[in-house]
N, C-alpha and C positions, 0 to 999 in steps of 0.2 A: 737833714733833707733840704732845709732852706739854703744851706751852704752849697749843695750840689746844684740847685736851681740857679743860684747866682753865678756859679762857676760855668754852668752851661750857657747862660745868657751872655756872659763875657766872652766865652769861646766863640759863640755865634757872631757876636759883634766884630771881633777881631778877624774872623774868617771872611765875613762879608766885606769889610773895608779892604782887605787884601784882594779879594776877588774884584771889587769895583776898580781898584787901581789897575789891576792887570787888564780888566775889560776895557778901560778907557785908553790904555796904551795900545791895545789891539785894535780898537775901533778907529783911533786916529791913523794907524798904519793902513788899515783896510780902506779907509776913505781916500787916502793918498794914492793907493793902488787901484782904486775904482773896482774893488773886488765885490761885485754885486752878489755873487753866490754866498759870501759870508753873511751879508745882511738877510738874504733869504733863509739861511740856516737858523737865524734867531727866531723866526716865526714858526715855532714848532711846539707841540704840547709837551708838558713836563713829564719826564720819564727818568726815574732814578736808577742808575745801573752801575754805581760805584761801590757796592758793598765789598767786593773782593779787594779793591784798592784801599778802602778804609780799614779793613781787617789787617792788611799788611802794615799800613802806616801806624795804626794804633798799637799793634803788637810790638813793632820796633820801638816806638816812643815809650811804651809802658815797660818794655824789657830793660831800658837803660835808666828809667827814672823811678821805678817802683821800690819803696823801702821794705816791702814784705819779702820774706824768704822766697827764693826762686821756686816756682811751681808748687808752692804750698797751697793749702786750701784757701787761706785768706788771699793769696796772690791771684788764684783763679777767680774768686768772687769779685775782687776789685777790678780785675781785668775785664770781666763781663760787663760790669757797670761802666767802666771807662770806654769800652768798645761801643756799648749802646749809646752813651752820650756822644761819642764821636760820629756815629752813623746818623743819629737824629740831628745833630748840629750841621753836619755836612748836607743832609737832605734839605733842611730848612734854608741853608745858604744857597744851595743850587736852585731851589725854587725862587728865592728872593732875587738872585742875580738874573734869572731868566725874566722875571717880571720887570726888573729894573731895565734890562736891555731892550725889552719890547717898548717900554715907555720912552726910553732915552733915544731909540732909533726908529721911532714910529714913522717919521717922514721917509727915511731911507728905505724902510721895509716896504712901505706903500709904493714908492718909486720903483723898487726892485721887482715887485710883482707886476707892475705895469710893463716894465721892460721885458720881463720873462714872457708875459702874454703876447706882446708884440713880436718877440723873437720866435715863439712857437707857431705863430700864425702868419709870418711873413711869406710873401709869394716867392717861391723858389723858381723864378723864370729867368730867362736870359735878356729880358728887355733892358735891364740896367747893368748889363755885363761890362759896359765900357764907361760906367759912371765913376771913373777915377782919373787922377792926374799923376803922371810920372815926371820926375825931374829929368832934364836933358841928360843923355848919357854921353860920356867922353869918348866913346869909340863905337864903331859900327862893325859888328862881327862879319856881316856879309861883305862889306867893302874890304875888310882885311883879308878875307878868304880869296876874293877876286885878285888881289895884288900878287898872290903866290900861285895862281892857277893859270895854266895855258890850255888852249883848246884841245891839245893832244894828250893831256894828262889823264891819268886814272885817279879819280877822286873817290874817297870813301868817307861817309859821314856816320859816325857812331852817335846815336841820340836816343832819348827816351821821351820824345814828344809826339809819338805816333806819326812821324814823318812831316810834321808841320814846317820846320825850318827847311828841310830838303825840298819840299814841294813848292816853296816860294823862291828858291834859288835859281837865278838865271844869269847868264846863259849856261846851259848844261855842257860839260866837256865831252870828249869822245866816249868816255866810259865813267859812269857814276854808280856807286854802290851805297845803299842806305842800310845800315846795320841797326835793327831795332830789337833790343833784348827782351822787351816786355809786351810788345804789341804784335798781334797776328800779322804776319808778313803779307798775306793776300789783302788784308784790309788796307794796309799802307800802300801796297802796289796799285790799288785802285785809284789812288790820288794822282797818279801820273798817266798821261796819255798812253794808249796801247803801243804807239810807235816810238815812245821815248826810250833813250838808251839807259834809263835808270833801272837798276835791278835791286829789289828789296830782299834782304836776307836777314839772318839772325846769327847769334853766336852758336858755336858747336856745342854738343851736349856736355863737353868738358869746360865750357866757358871761354873757348879760344876764338880769335877772329877767324872768319871763314875764308882766309886767303893764304896762298902760298907765300913763302919767304920772299921779301923784297918785290912785292907785286904792285904796291900803291905809291903814286907820286906825291899826293897830298892827302893827309888824313886829318879829319876834323872831329873833335870830340865836343858835341854840343849838349851841354847841361847833363852830362852822363858820367858815371864812374868808368874807370878804365884801368887796364893792366899795362903799366908803362913798358914792361918787357915785351908784351904782345904788340904794342904799337911800334916798338923799335924793330921787331921781327918782320912785320909786313911792309914797312916803309923801304922804298928804294934808297940807295946811298945818295945823299944830296936831297932827299925828299923832306917835305915839311910836315910837322905835326902842330896843329893849332888846337889849343885847349880853351874853350869858352865855358866857364863854370860860375856858379854862385859861390861866394865866400862865406865864412862863418858868421859874418854880421848880417847876412841876408835874412829879413823877416825876424830879427832878433827879439822883437817884442813878443812874438809867439813862442819862440824857442825858450827864452828865459822864463816864461810863465809855466811851461810844462816840463822842461828838461834843464833846470838850472845847473845840474852837475855834469852836463855834457858839453859845457862851454870852454873847457880847458883846451889850450892850444889854439892854433889859428890856421885856417886854410885860405891863402891869398896868393897873389901873383908871385911873390917872392918865394914862398914855400913850394909852390908848384914848380917854379923854375929850378929850384935846388934839387927836387926829385928827378927832373929830366936831365940835369947836368950830371947826376950821379950815375946815369947809364951812358954817358958820353955824348949826349946831344949838346948842340951849341944854341944858346938862347939868342934869338934875333930881336924880338920885341916883347915888352911887357906892358900891359894896360891894366889899370885899376880904376874902378868906378864905385864911389859911395854916393848913394842918392836917397830919394824918398819916394813913396807912393801914397797919395792921399785918396782915400775912398770916401765917397759922398753918400753912400747908401749901404745898408747891410747886404742887399742883394748883390752889389758889386763885389764885396768881400767874398761872399759865398761862391760866386761864379769864377772869380779870379783864382781862389784856392782850389776850386774844383778842377781848373785847367792845369795849374802848375803842380799840384799835389793832391789828388782826389781824397786821400785819407783825411786831410785837414778840413774837408768840407762837411764833415760829420758834426752838425750843429749840437746835437745832444751830448756827444762825447766831449766836445770842447766848448761847452756852454759858458764857462768862465770867461774865455777869450771873447766869444761873440757878444756876451752881455757887456763886457768892458768896451768893446768897439762900438756897440749901439749907444751906450751912454755918451761916449765921446762925440759921436755924430749928433746926438741930441743937444749936447752942450756947446759944441764948437762948429757944427755943420760939416765936420770931416773927422776921419780917423786916419792917423798917419803911421806908416811903418817904414823901417829902414830897408834899403836895397843895397846889396853888395855883389858886384859882378866883376870878374877879371878875365883877361885874355892873355895867353902866352903863346908866342910863335917860336918853335924850336926846329932846328935842322939836324938831320942825321948826317954825320960826317961822311965824306967820300972815302 
C-alpha cells in the first residue's frame, strides 16, 4: 500500500511539472498575442471532465506494460487500480494547475476583467466614428475614373456600399447606372436628386448584369465581387473596366485571428490583371497601395467595421479581436491595422 501511495505521489509530481511547463509556454505565447480571452478563461471554477480521456490513456498504457496475462482476473484487478490512480492523479493535477494559473496570472486576469467590462459597456454611437488616422493613399479612384470618362459616355458602377461612392461622384455623365446587389434599389435611388440621370438597379435573378451586350462605355467595380465574363459582355468595344478592390492583406490582423487557414494565395493588382488578360482585355494601368489605419478608440473601430463590413461589428461574436484592440489602445493610445487596396484599368479590344 505504501508503495502505491509513493507511486501515486511521484506520478502526480511528474504530471504537475509537465503541465506547468506547458502552461508557461502557452502563457508566454498568449501574452505576446494579447489574447485577453485566454486569461479570462483561467478565471473559472474547477470542473473535472476528463474521465473518458483518462480511461483511454490508462487502458492503452496498461495494455502495453502490464505483466499479467491479458484479460485475466489479475489483469482486470490491477487495471482498475491503475485506472483509479490515473484519474485521481489527473484530477489533483488539473486542480493544482488551475490554482497555479490563477495565482501566476492574477494581474492579467484582473486586467482582462476590467477590459471586458469596459468593452461590454462602451457607448456604441457615431460620435467617435472618425477617430482614426489613415496613411496617405497612392491613388485616387475617383480621379482615375474621371480620366477615362467623357460626358457622352454610359457609366455603370457595380458596388456594395449602398451607393456611397456613386452618390459622391461628380460630374455625372449622360447616363449613369448604379448596380447594387445587396441593398434595396429604392433606398439607394433616394440618395440622388429626382432629376438626376442616375438609375439604380440590381443584378438579374440569375446574377447577371442588367444590361444588353456592349451597352456600357465605362464600367467600374467598386469594392465588389464581379463576374469577369459578364463585365466583358456588357462593355462596348474599346470600353474601360476599372476594378477597385481590397487585397488579401487588408485588415489582415482580423483575418489571421479568425481565419488563419483562408490566407492561402493572394488577391492583388497583378493577379487581378492576369484574370482580365485571360479574357482578352488589355491592361492600361495597375495601382497597388499598402497602408495602415490607426484607431484611437474602440468606438471608432466598431463604427468603421460597421460601415465596411457589418458582420464584423458584432462585439460579442468577435470579442477576442475587440479585447485585443482595446488593450492596444490602452497601452499605446492606438490600435493599428493593415490596409491593402488596388486598382486595375483594363480595356476591351476593338
